[in-house]
C-alpha positions as CSV (number, residue, x, y, z in Angstrom):
1,M,10.9,7.5,-23.4
2,T,7.5,7.7,-24.7
3,A,4.3,6.9,-22.4
4,A,3.4,3.7,-24.8
5,I,7.2,2.6,-24.4
6,R,6.8,2.5,-20.2
7,Y,3.8,1.2,-20.4
8,A,5.3,-2.1,-22.7
9,Q,8.2,-2.4,-20.3
10,L,5.7,-2.5,-17.3
11,V,3.6,-5.2,-18.6
12,W,6.3,-7.1,-19.7
13,Q,7.7,-7.0,-16.1
14,V,4.4,-8.0,-14.8
15,I,4.2,-11.2,-17.5
16,R,7.7,-12.1,-16.1
17,S,7.1,-12.1,-12.9
18,N,4.8,-15.2,-13.3
19,F,7.4,-17.2,-14.2
20,L,10.9,-16.0,-12.4
21,R,12.3,-13.8,-9.7
22,L,13.0,-10.2,-11.1
23,G,16.2,-9.0,-11.5
24,F,14.9,-5.6,-10.2
25,P,11.8,-5.0,-8.6
26,Y,9.1,-2.8,-11.1
27,K,7.4,-1.4,-7.6
28,L,9.3,0.5,-4.8
29,T,7.1,1.6,-1.7
30,F,9.3,4.3,-0.3
31,M,8.8,5.9,3.2
32,I,10.3,8.8,2.8
33,T,9.8,10.5,6.1
34,G,8.4,8.7,9.8
35,K,6.7,12.2,10.7
36,C,3.0,12.4,10.9
37,N,0.2,15.7,12.3
38,H,-2.0,12.9,12.9
39,R,-2.3,10.9,16.0
40,C,-4.0,7.8,14.6
41,V,-4.9,4.8,17.3
42,S,-4.4,2.2,14.8
43,C,-1.4,3.2,13.7
44,H,1.7,4.3,15.6
45,I,4.5,5.6,13.0
46,W,3.6,9.0,14.9
47,K,4.9,7.7,18.2
48,T,8.3,7.1,17.4
49,P,11.2,9.2,16.3
50,R,12.9,8.1,13.2
51,T,16.1,9.4,11.3
52,D,14.7,9.6,7.8
53,L,17.2,9.9,4.7
54,A,18.2,13.5,4.1
55,L,17.4,14.6,0.3
56,A,20.9,14.0,-0.9
57,E,20.5,10.6,0.0
58,I,17.0,9.9,-1.2
59,Q,18.4,11.6,-4.9
60,A,21.4,9.2,-4.7
61,F,19.3,6.3,-4.0
62,L,17.2,7.2,-7.2
63,A,19.7,8.1,-9.3
64,K,21.8,4.7,-8.8
65,S,18.5,2.6,-8.5
66,N,15.9,3.6,-11.2
67,N,14.6,1.2,-13.2
68,F,11.0,1.5,-11.4
69,S,8.1,1.7,-13.1
70,W,5.5,2.0,-9.9
71,I,6.6,3.8,-7.0
72,D,4.5,4.7,-4.2
73,L,5.8,7.5,-1.8
74,T,4.7,7.0,2.0
75,G,5.0,8.1,5.2
76,G,4.0,9.1,8.1
77,E,2.3,12.4,6.4
78,I,5.0,13.2,3.2
79,F,3.7,16.9,3.1
80,M,5.6,16.8,6.4
81,R,9.0,17.1,4.4
82,P,9.9,20.7,3.4
83,D,12.1,19.0,1.0
84,L,9.0,17.3,-0.9
85,P,8.7,19.0,-4.2
86,D,12.4,18.3,-4.6
87,I,11.7,13.9,-3.6
88,F,9.3,14.7,-6.5
89,A,11.6,16.1,-9.2
90,A,14.4,13.5,-8.4
91,V,11.9,10.9,-8.9
92,I,10.4,12.2,-11.7
93,R,14.3,13.4,-13.2
94,Y,16.1,9.5,-12.7
95,C,13.4,7.1,-13.0
96,P,12.7,7.1,-16.9
97,R,10.6,4.1,-16.8
98,L,8.2,5.3,-14.4
99,V,4.5,5.0,-15.4
100,L,2.6,5.1,-12.1
101,L,3.4,7.9,-9.0
102,H,1.2,7.2,-6.1
103,F,1.1,8.5,-2.8
104,P,-1.5,8.7,0.1
105,T,-1.9,11.8,2.3
106,N,-3.9,12.7,5.2
107,G,-5.4,15.4,3.1
108,F,-4.6,18.1,6.4
109,L,-2.1,20.9,4.8
110,V,-4.6,21.9,2.4
111,D,-2.7,24.7,0.3
112,N,0.7,23.1,0.6
113,I,-0.9,19.7,-0.9
114,I,-2.7,21.2,-3.7
115,R,0.2,23.2,-4.5
116,I,3.1,20.9,-4.5
117,T,0.6,17.9,-6.4
118,R,-0.2,20.8,-9.4
119,D,3.1,21.5,-9.9
120,V,3.8,17.5,-10.0
121,A,1.0,17.4,-12.4
122,A,1.9,20.3,-14.5
123,R,5.3,18.5,-15.5
124,G,3.2,15.6,-17.2
125,R,5.4,12.7,-16.2
126,P,4.9,10.2,-15.1
127,P,1.7,9.0,-17.6
128,R,-0.5,8.5,-14.4
129,L,-0.2,10.4,-10.9
130,V,-2.6,8.8,-8.2
131,V,-3.5,10.1,-5.2
132,T,-5.0,8.7,-2.3
133,V,-6.9,10.9,0.7
134,S,-7.1,8.6,3.9
135,I,-10.7,8.8,5.3
136,D,-11.2,6.3,7.9
137,G,-15.2,7.2,8.8
138,P,-17.9,9.9,8.9
139,P,-16.6,13.1,10.4
140,A,-17.3,12.0,14.4
141,V,-15.4,9.0,13.6
142,H,-12.8,10.1,11.5
143,D,-11.8,12.9,13.6
144,A,-11.5,10.4,16.9
145,L,-9.1,7.8,15.3
146,R,-7.1,10.5,13.7
147,G,-7.0,12.1,17.2
148,V,-7.0,15.8,15.4
149,A,-10.3,17.9,15.3
150,G,-11.1,19.1,11.7
151,A,-9.6,16.0,10.2
152,F,-12.2,15.0,8.2
153,D,-13.2,18.2,6.9
154,R,-9.7,19.0,5.8
155,A,-9.8,15.8,4.0
156,V,-12.5,16.4,2.4
157,E,-11.5,20.0,1.3
158,T,-8.5,18.4,-0.1
159,Y,-10.0,15.4,-2.0
160,A,-12.4,18.1,-4.0
161,R,-9.6,20.6,-4.6
162,L,-7.5,17.7,-6.0
163,R,-10.4,16.5,-8.2
164,E,-10.0,20.1,-10.1
165,I,-6.1,19.3,-11.2
166,R,-5.5,17.9,-14.5
167,N,-3.8,14.8,-14.7
168,C,-4.1,13.7,-11.0
169,E,-6.3,11.3,-10.2
170,P,-7.3,11.1,-6.8
171,H,-9.4,8.9,-4.8
172,V,-10.2,8.2,-1.1
173,G,-9.1,5.5,0.8
174,M,-10.7,3.9,4.3
175,T,-9.1,1.0,6.2
176,L,-11.3,-1.0,7.9
177,S,-10.2,-2.1,11.5
178,A,-11.4,-2.5,14.7
179,F,-12.3,1.1,15.3
180,N,-14.6,1.7,12.7
181,A,-15.8,-1.9,11.4
182,G,-19.5,-1.3,10.5
183,C,-18.9,2.7,9.5
184,Y,-18.6,2.0,5.1
185,A,-21.9,3.1,4.5
186,D,-22.0,6.1,6.8
187,T,-18.8,7.1,5.4
188,L,-19.9,7.0,1.9
189,S,-23.0,8.5,2.6
190,S,-21.4,11.7,4.2
191,L,-18.9,11.9,1.2
192,S,-21.6,11.7,-1.2
193,S,-23.9,14.5,0.5
194,L,-20.8,16.9,0.2
195,L,-19.1,15.8,-3.1
196,P,-21.2,16.0,-6.3
197,G,-20.5,12.7,-8.2
198,F,-19.0,10.8,-5.6
199,G,-19.8,7.1,-5.2
200,P,-18.7,3.9,-4.6
201,R,-16.3,3.7,-7.0
202,N,-14.1,6.3,-5.5
203,L,-14.3,5.1,-2.3
204,H,-11.1,2.5,-2.3
205,V,-11.2,0.2,0.7
206,N,-8.5,-2.1,2.3
207,I,-7.6,-3.8,5.8
208,A,-5.8,-3.0,8.4
209,H,-2.8,-5.0,9.5
210,R,0.3,-4.9,12.0
211,S,3.4,-4.4,11.4
212,P,6.4,-4.3,13.8
213,H,8.7,-1.9,11.2
214,Y,6.5,0.3,9.6
215,Y,3.2,0.7,11.6
216,R,4.6,-0.2,14.8
217,N,1.3,-1.3,15.9
218,D,1.8,-4.7,17.4
219,D,-0.3,-3.9,20.3
220,A,-3.7,-3.2,17.7
221,P,-7.0,-4.5,19.2
222,R,-8.9,-7.4,17.9
223,P,-11.6,-6.8,15.2
224,D,-14.9,-8.5,15.0
225,L,-13.8,-10.4,11.3
226,L,-17.3,-11.2,10.9
227,A,-17.7,-7.8,10.5
228,L,-15.0,-7.0,8.5
229,A,-16.2,-9.8,6.0
230,R,-19.7,-8.4,5.9
231,E,-18.4,-4.9,5.1
232,I,-16.1,-6.4,2.4
233,A,-19.2,-7.9,0.9
234,E,-21.2,-4.6,1.2
235,V,-18.7,-2.8,-0.7
236,R,-18.7,-5.8,-3.2
237,Q,-21.8,-5.2,-3.8
238,A,-21.4,-1.4,-4.3
239,R,-18.7,-1.9,-7.0
240,R,-20.4,-4.5,-9.1
241,R,-21.9,-2.9,-11.7
242,S,-19.0,-1.2,-13.5
243,L,-16.8,-2.7,-16.2
244,A,-14.1,-0.5,-15.9
245,P,-10.6,-1.7,-15.7
246,L,-9.9,-0.3,-12.1
247,D,-13.3,-1.6,-10.7
248,V,-12.6,-5.0,-12.2
249,V,-9.0,-4.7,-10.3
250,E,-10.8,-3.6,-7.4
251,R,-13.3,-6.3,-7.1
252,R,-10.9,-9.0,-7.7
253,Y,-9.0,-7.4,-4.5
254,L,-12.1,-7.3,-2.3
255,S,-12.7,-10.7,-3.2
256,L,-9.5,-11.7,-2.4
257,A,-9.8,-10.0,0.8
258,S,-12.7,-12.0,1.9
259,R,-11.2,-15.5,1.3
260,Y,-8.4,-13.9,3.1
261,L,-10.4,-12.6,6.4
262,E,-11.9,-16.3,6.8
263,T,-9.0,-18.3,6.5
264,G,-6.0,-15.8,7.4
265,I,-4.4,-17.2,4.6
266,S,-2.8,-15.0,1.3
267,P,-4.9,-15.9,-1.2
268,L,-2.2,-15.8,-3.8
269,P,1.3,-16.3,-3.9
270,C,3.4,-13.1,-2.7
271,T,5.6,-11.6,-5.2
272,A,7.6,-9.4,-2.4
273,L,11.3,-9.6,-3.2
274,S,10.3,-10.3,-6.9
275,S,8.0,-7.4,-8.3
276,S,8.0,-5.2,-5.3
277,C,10.1,-4.3,-1.7
278,F,9.8,-1.6,0.6
279,V,12.6,0.9,1.6
280,S,12.3,2.3,5.3
281,S,12.6,6.3,5.7
282,E,15.9,5.2,7.6
283,G,16.9,3.7,4.3
284,T,16.5,0.3,5.6
285,V,15.6,-2.7,2.7
286,F,12.5,-5.1,3.6
287,P,10.6,-7.2,1.4
288,C,7.4,-5.3,2.4
289,I,5.3,-3.0,4.7
290,S,4.4,-6.2,6.7
291,H,7.5,-8.8,6.8
292,D,9.8,-7.9,9.2
293,A,13.0,-9.0,7.7
294,P,15.3,-6.3,7.1
295,L,18.0,-6.9,4.2
296,G,20.5,-4.4,4.4
297,S,21.1,-0.8,4.8
298,L,21.0,1.5,1.1
299,R,23.8,3.5,3.2
300,E,25.6,0.5,3.3
301,A,25.2,-0.5,-0.2
302,R,26.2,3.1,-1.6
303,F,22.3,3.7,-2.2
304,N,22.7,0.9,-5.2
305,L,19.5,-1.4,-4.7
306,A,21.1,-3.9,-6.7
307,R,23.8,-4.7,-4.7
308,I,21.0,-6.0,-1.8
309,W,19.0,-7.4,-4.3
310,A,21.3,-9.8,-5.6
311,R,22.6,-10.6,-2.2
312,P,22.2,-14.7,-1.2
313,A,20.2,-13.8,1.9
314,A,17.5,-11.7,-0.7
315,R,17.2,-14.8,-2.9
316,R,16.7,-16.8,-0.3
317,L,14.1,-14.9,1.8
318,R,12.4,-14.7,-1.8
319,E,12.7,-18.6,-1.9
320,A,10.7,-18.8,1.5
321,I,8.4,-15.8,0.4
322,A,7.5,-18.0,-2.6
323,A,7.0,-21.2,-0.2
324,G,4.3,-19.4,1.5
325,T,6.4,-19.4,4.9
326,C,6.4,-15.3,5.7
327,P,3.6,-14.6,8.1
328,G,0.9,-13.6,5.2
329,C,-0.9,-10.2,4.3
330,W,-3.8,-8.9,2.1
331,T,-1.9,-5.2,2.2
332,P,-2.7,-3.3,-1.1
333,C,0.8,-2.7,-1.4
334,E,1.8,-6.6,-2.2
335,A,-1.7,-7.8,-3.2
336,M,-1.8,-5.8,-6.5
337,P,1.7,-6.8,-8.1
338,S,0.7,-10.4,-6.6
339,M,-2.2,-10.5,-8.5
340,G,0.0,-9.5,-11.5
341,G,2.3,-12.2,-10.4
342,S,-0.6,-14.8,-10.8
343,L,-2.3,-14.1,-14.0
344,L,-1.7,-17.7,-15.6
345,R,-3.0,-19.6,-12.6
346,S,-5.8,-21.9,-12.6
347,G,-7.9,-19.6,-10.3
348,L,-8.2,-16.6,-8.2
349,W,-8.8,-18.8,-4.9
350,H,-5.5,-20.5,-5.7
351,T,-3.7,-20.6,-2.3
352,P,-0.4,-22.7,-1.9
353,K,-0.8,-25.5,0.7
354,T,2.5,-24.4,2.6
355,Q,1.1,-21.2,3.3
356,S,0.9,-20.5,7.0
357,H,-1.9,-18.8,8.7
358,P,-0.6,-15.2,10.2
359,L,-0.8,-16.6,14.1
360,E,0.1,-20.0,13.1
361,T,3.8,-20.3,14.2
362,K,5.8,-23.3,15.5
363,G,5.7,-22.4,18.5
364,G,1.9,-21.5,18.6
365,S,2.5,-17.7,19.1
366,A,1.6,-15.1,17.0
367,P,4.1,-13.6,14.8
368,R,5.0,-10.3,14.4
369,N,2.2,-9.1,11.6
370,D,-1.1,-9.8,10.9
371,V,-4.9,-9.0,10.2
372,P,-5.0,-7.4,14.5
373,G,-6.1,-10.6,16.6
374,H,-7.3,-12.8,13.4
375,E,-7.8,-16.3,15.0
376,P,-6.7,-19.5,13.5
377,P,-9.2,-21.6,11.5
378,R,-9.2,-25.2,10.5
379,R,-7.2,-25.7,7.8
380,R,-8.6,-26.0,4.1
381,S,-6.8,-27.2,1.3
382,G,-8.9,-25.2,-0.8
383,P,-12.1,-23.1,-1.0
384,P,-15.1,-23.8,0.9
């Protein structure tokens, strides 16, 4: 299948997601391991042992559920799996529609990351291979947040060497939280001084969230929302001049992130369980990384996602999400498909009136995922 046909299929699915629930998601976020060699203060994946799917199980899943156009492989740290090359091979072998393969890394296992990524890129499939190296502050801040001395230096080395690989698109990803608010400018300055040509468009910024089933960080401390909003505005200003497609999408994401920080309400209708879904390292299917609503086990469904997707419970949950009754988030994993699913809406600020604030529940207590510590604002029916 040619790259042009793959892109056309993805575009068609994105267009269809504006009108109906898709019969199969075009995007998969797949946690392939819970193991991690960092000890991050904002993420507790590393604290809880998990039983990862075996290679044979992952291969069976991809062989039976192979209509994805976009796959994010995540962890933990995916390079902790010794069979990772075989997992990449399975993704490429069994997913003929695949356009975009993305994975994040903390960049600590430098040589291993470079060797495996170079081998994947050399295959020339899928058409786009995107790698995000996570860096959450200047050297001292990053190492403290990651709980590992030298983490910043290794991440920078990994990113620098990834830039030399043909058919690979590396980026640096920074997650703003209570631990590093106010560090964007220093982070950008540190990276720019070490990496020739590095600028604002190479540093992708998102907002930390809570998730009981993924990050397992319900006890995450409260951020200063005004500080985060100011930082997002700073990032938007730094990226404003470029009209490159990726920069346009990034600025749209950041604009809506500002809205989310102000209101606590998802700024666009979510397309989870239509355009996308999340599969945990144990093989449990969820709508996304944030909404703790398990739908079933791949093992019980004989690794056929379509069986879980077609269940009445999945349809009912999708209807609830579309009605805005999920806790609400603005993570890139779900924000990008949601932006694609709102192409024909009247404006970027459209918000369903039924959408709830992340801390607003019938009982008045916080739900299980949100921007950590977000307080309910006064309800509004539209933008200020």
